[in-house]
N, C-alpha and C positions, 0 to 999 in steps of 0.2 A: 637547550637549543631552541631557537625560535623557528617554528615550522613554516612560517610565511615570510621569512627574510627574503628581501629582494622583490616581493610582490607589490603591486599597486592595486588598491581597491577603491571602488566608487560606491558609496552608500547613500541612497536617497532617504530623505526624512531623518537625518542623523543629528538633528539639533536637540532631540530629547527622546525619552522613552526607549523603545526597542531598538530603533535605529542608532541611537547614541550608544546603547549597550553593545551592539554589534561592532560599531566603529572602534570602541575602546578595546574590545576583545581581539579584533583583527590587528590593531596596532600593537597590542601586548605580545603578539606572536611575530612581530617584525614587519608587518605590512605598512606601507605608506598609504595613508587614507585620504581620499577626497571626500570631505564632509559636505553634503549638499542638502538644501532645503530652501524654504522661502524667507526665513528670518535670519539675517546676518548675525545679529547679536547671539542667538542661540547656537549658530554654527561656530562662531568664534569661541564660545564657552566650551563646546565639545573639543575643539582643537586645542584649547589651553589645557584641558585635562590630559589629552594625549601627550602634549609637549612636556607637561610637568612630569610625566612618567618616562620621558626620554624618547618618545615616538615622534613621528613626522606626520603632519596633517595640513590640509589645505581647505579653507572654507570656500564654497562655491554656491552662490545664490542661484536657485533654479526653481522654476514652476513646472512641475511634471505634466501639467495639463497643456503645456505649450510645446509643440514640436520644435519651434525655433529656439526656445529656451533649453530644451534637451540637447539640441545640436551644439549650441554655444557652450553648455556645461561640459560636454565631452571634449570639445576642442580645447577648452581651458585646461582640463585634466591632462590631456595628452601633451599639450605644450609645456606644462609644468613638470610632469613626471616622466614624459617620454615613453609611455606605455601603459597598458592596462591588462591585468590578469583576473580580477575579481569584480563582478557586478552584483550588488545587492539591491533589489527593487523592494523597498520598504514603504516609501511615502504613499499615503492615500487618504482621501476624504471618504468617509463612510456614511451612507444614508441609514439612519436608525429610525425605527418606528414601524407601525403597522402599514400595510399597503395603502390604505386610504389616507394615511398621514404623511407619506413620503411624496414630495412634489416631484414633478418632472425635472426641475432644475437640480434638486439634490441627488436624484438618481443619476442624471447625466454627469454630474460632478464626480460621483463615485465611479462611474464607468470610465470617464476621461482620465482620472487620476490613478485608477487601478489597472484594469485589463488593457486599456489603450496605451497608457504610459509604459506599462511593462512590455507590451508588444513592440512599441516604438524603440525603447531603449535597448532591448535585447538585440534588435536588428541593427541599430546604430553601432553597438559595441561588438557585434559578432566578428568583423574583420580583425579586430585587435585582440580578441580572445582566442582565436584559432591557434592550435598547437599546444594547448594546455591550460586554457582558461576555465573559469568556473562561474556559473550564474546561480544565485540563490534568490528565489522569489518568495514573497510572504503572502500567505492566504489565511484562512480561518476554518476551524472545525464546525462553525455554526451550521453549515449545511447538513451536518449529521444529527442535529437536534431532532428528537422525536416530535416536539411541538415547535413548529417554525413561526408561531405567532410573534410578530414584531421583528423577525429576523430575515424575512424573505428578500427584501431589497439589499440588505447588508450581505447576506450569503451569496446572492447572485453576482454582486460586483466584487466581493472580497475573496470568494473561494472558487467557485466552479470554473469560471472563465480563466482565471489565472492558473489553476491546476491543469486545464486542458492545454494552454499555451506552453506551460512548462514541459509537459509530456511530449508535445510535438517538437519543441526545440531539442529535447534530449534525443529523440529518435532521428531527427533530421540533421543535427549538427554533431552528434556523438563521434562520427567517423573523423571529424576535423579536430578531435581532441578537446571539445568543449563539453563539459558536464553541466547539466541543468537540473536542479532539484527545487522543491518547494517545502517550506516549513510552515506549520500551523501552530503558532505559539499562544500560550497564556502567559502574560507577564505584567508586572506592576508598572505599567506606563502611567503617565500623569492622569490620563483620562480614566483608566480603570481604578487608580488610587482614589480619585475624586468620587467615583461612583460608590466604591466600597465604604468610604468615610461617610457619605451622605445617605446611604441605604444599607445600614449595618445588618438588618435582618435578612434582606435579600442576599447580601454579600456572604453572610454566614451559610445560608442555604446553598449558594453557589460553590463555596469552598468545600462544603460537605460532599459534593458530587465528584471531587477530585480525589482519587485514591491516596495520593500523598498528602492530602489535606493542606495544601498551600499553593499560592500563586507564584509562578517563577520570577526570578530576578532577571532584569533586562540584560545585564552583563554576564553574571555568573552562570545562569541556566540557559539563556538563549544565545548570547554572544559567543560564549566559549564553544557551544556546539557548532555554531556557524563556522568558527575558526577551524574546528576539526573537520567539518564537511568540506572546507576549501583546501585542506591539506592533502598531501600525497597519501596519508593514512586512509583516506576515503576515495582513492582514485578510481575504484570500481563501482562507486555509488552514483547512479545516473537515472534521471526520470522518476524519482521517488517523491511521494508526499509523506512528510514525516511530522507527526504531531508531537509538539513539545509542550505537554500539558499535564504532566504528572499522572498520565494514564486515563484521563477522562474520556477521550474520544476513542471509538473503535472504528477504524477505517477499512476493515475487511469487507 
């Protein structure tokens, strides 16, 4: 039995990596998926994978830094699928580097594509999610590093603000039947894969800090858990930050 049969999901940044893995996993459980992102070719490739497996998907070009683009994206999804039950905020540009290396422009892009886009899209989708909808936001465990050198701007835009917005939505909208949670994943996205291949010694040291000694698979480890979190089997899980990282981070 497919646990998300009859559900409609909107996944941002679903043309590759973690977003693609989540879209594939949601579709595998019966959800019809709006695959959104900036590059149509990548979105179409994800939709083709879903369709080859017997699922239904719609590619929707969207720039999450633009409120008008987010509004048009949602309107397109609602017109096509006539509803929405699952929102996954995944897309984000992230500012990497030490504080003196990160420009105002890169930090602003991280903020606009991360916390601000998450804030905007949650509010836009809220009326359609009421009565049993689910929001999954993506953040990072980088803010829990003992040495934040090179990760300050990244963690600020990728983690703490999004976790706070998630918790607030869970508390404020829970009575409406909307559950909101945040996941903090490690997964072999194209970016991480590139870094591991080009910095093998650092990558080996990084993997050694993961108790399970491996980086997660975008679909099998991250996507499948998101599908579970969106199902009725997780209907009492709300407002939580959940690390999907093989045991690396301690969030207590």
